[in-house]
DOZA-653597 format. One record per residue (C-alpha): x, y, z; residue in one letter. Coordinates in pm, whole numbers, always signed. Each point is the difference from the previous one (the first is absolute). Layout:
BEGIN
+--------+--------+--------+--------+
|      u |      v |      w | residu |
+--------+--------+--------+--------+
|      X |      Y |      Z |      A |
...
+--------+--------+--------+--------+
//
This chain:
BEGIN
+--------+--------+--------+--------+
|      u |      v |      w | residu |
+--------+--------+--------+--------+
|   +201 |  -6881 |  -1687 |      X |
|   +170 |   -141 |   +305 |      X |
|   +166 |   -340 |    +14 |      X |
|   -232 |   -106 |   +277 |      X |
|   -364 |   -103 |     +7 |      X |
|   -212 |    +32 |   +312 |      X |
|   -273 |   -262 |    +31 |      X |
|   -174 |    +23 |   +335 |      X |
|   +281 |    -16 |   +256 |      X |
|   +245 |   -161 |   -241 |      X |
|   +273 |   +182 |   -190 |      X |
|   +103 |   -190 |   -311 |      X |
|   +317 |    +63 |   -202 |      X |
|    -34 |    +82 |   -370 |      X |
|   +266 |    +11 |   -269 |      X |
|    +69 |   +313 |   -207 |      X |
|   -284 |    -95 |   -241 |      X |
|   -257 |    -53 |   +279 |      X |
|     +8 |   -381 |     -5 |      X |
|     -2 |   -189 |   +331 |      X |
|   +350 |    -97 |   +111 |      X |
|   -134 |   -302 |   +194 |      X |
|   -269 |   -192 |   -189 |      X |
|   -110 |   -170 |   +322 |      X |
|   -135 |   +339 |   +118 |      X |
|   -277 |    -19 |   -261 |      X |
|   -368 |    -41 |    +85 |      X |
|   -317 |   +154 |   -146 |      X |
|    +31 |   +305 |   +229 |      X |
|   +350 |    +59 |   -136 |      X |
|   -137 |    -31 |   -355 |      X |
|   -258 |   +269 |    +81 |      X |
|   +265 |   +231 |   +148 |      X |
|   +228 |    -49 |   -302 |      X |
|   -295 |    +65 |   -234 |      X |
|    -88 |   +318 |   +189 |      X |
|   +356 |   +127 |    -59 |      X |
|    -63 |    -56 |   -372 |      X |
|   -338 |   +177 |     +7 |      X |
|   -198 |   -323 |    -46 |      X |
|   -291 |   -123 |   +209 |      X |
|     +8 |   -379 |     -6 |      X |
|   -313 |   -179 |   -115 |      X |
|    -78 |   -373 |     -9 |      X |
|   +112 |     +7 |   -368 |      X |
|   +342 |   +132 |   +105 |      X |
|    +32 |   -260 |   +274 |      X |
|    -95 |   -279 |   -242 |      X |
|   +296 |    +92 |   -222 |      X |
|   +232 |    +60 |   +299 |      X |
|    -84 |   -342 |   +145 |      X |
|    +58 |   -159 |   -340 |      X |
|   +333 |   +180 |    -32 |      X |
|   +107 |   -137 |   +339 |      X |
|   -101 |   -347 |   -125 |      X |
|   +213 |    +54 |   -314 |      X |
|   +296 |   +100 |   +216 |      X |
|    -41 |   -305 |   +223 |      X |
|    -14 |   -224 |   -307 |      X |
|   +287 |   +151 |   -202 |      X |
|   +205 |   +194 |   +262 |      X |
|    -11 |   +320 |   -206 |      X |
|   -221 |   +297 |    -71 |      X |
|   -140 |    -17 |   -355 |      X |
|    +54 |   +257 |   -269 |      X |
|   -311 |   +127 |   -179 |      X |
|    -43 |   -275 |   -263 |      X |
|    +28 |   -293 |   +243 |      X |
|   -227 |   +187 |   +244 |      X |
|   -269 |    +52 |   -266 |      X |
|    +23 |   -367 |   -103 |      X |
|    -14 |   -125 |   +361 |      X |
|   -297 |   +223 |    +85 |      X |
|   -179 |   -123 |   -313 |      X |
|    +63 |   -364 |    +92 |      X |
|   -124 |    +41 |   +357 |      X |
|   -259 |   +278 |     -9 |      X |
|   -133 |    -30 |   -355 |      X |
|    +63 |   +162 |   -337 |      X |
|   -196 |   +315 |    +90 |      X |
|   +250 |    +80 |   +279 |      X |
|   +307 |   -133 |   -181 |      X |
|    +41 |   +317 |   -201 |      X |
|   +253 |   +282 |    +29 |      X |
|   -275 |   +262 |     +4 |      X |
|   -174 |   -164 |   +297 |      X |
|   +325 |     -5 |   +197 |      X |
|    +82 |   +359 |   -101 |      X |
|   -336 |   +115 |   +139 |      X |
|    +80 |   -159 |   +336 |      X |
|   +372 |    +76 |    +10 |      X |
|    +70 |   +312 |   -213 |      X |
|   +336 |    +56 |   -163 |      X |
|   +186 |   -327 |    +37 |      X |
|   -245 |   -268 |   +121 |      X |
|   +264 |   -271 |    +55 |      X |
|   +220 |   +231 |   +206 |      X |
|   -279 |   +166 |   +199 |      X |
|   -189 |   -323 |    +72 |      X |
|   +325 |   -166 |   +113 |      X |
|    +66 |   +291 |   +234 |      X |
|   -348 |    -20 |   +153 |      X |
|    +34 |   -379 |    +30 |      X |
|   +316 |    +45 |   +204 |      X |
|   +213 |   -167 |   -267 |      X |
|   +328 |   +105 |   -163 |      X |
|     -3 |   +227 |   -302 |      X |
|    -19 |   -205 |   -322 |      X |
|   +347 |    -26 |   -154 |      X |
|    -73 |   +181 |   -324 |      X |
|   -205 |   +287 |   +145 |      X |
|   +167 |   +340 |    +21 |      X |
+--------+--------+--------+--------+
//
């Protein structure tokens, strides 16, 4: 994968892991383009979690690891969505890392 993301006429810089270098470049179209690179088609359920993740980052100035993410989702979206399995269905592999990437946020500290 290249270290650049084309979104319309914009060319956005990515780090070696595919995260945005400049968080201010993020918008929903960028989220869709990042998701496409990961083989994911964004749905309203994805965007609900992405928006919540951006809220978490604004509140705490960090990207959550899996446990805090699950807890935060449960508190804000309900117990049915505040489960690891729900997040794994939306963001396979490492939900905290992948959702942070699609939300234009830094990689969570403890994610490989």
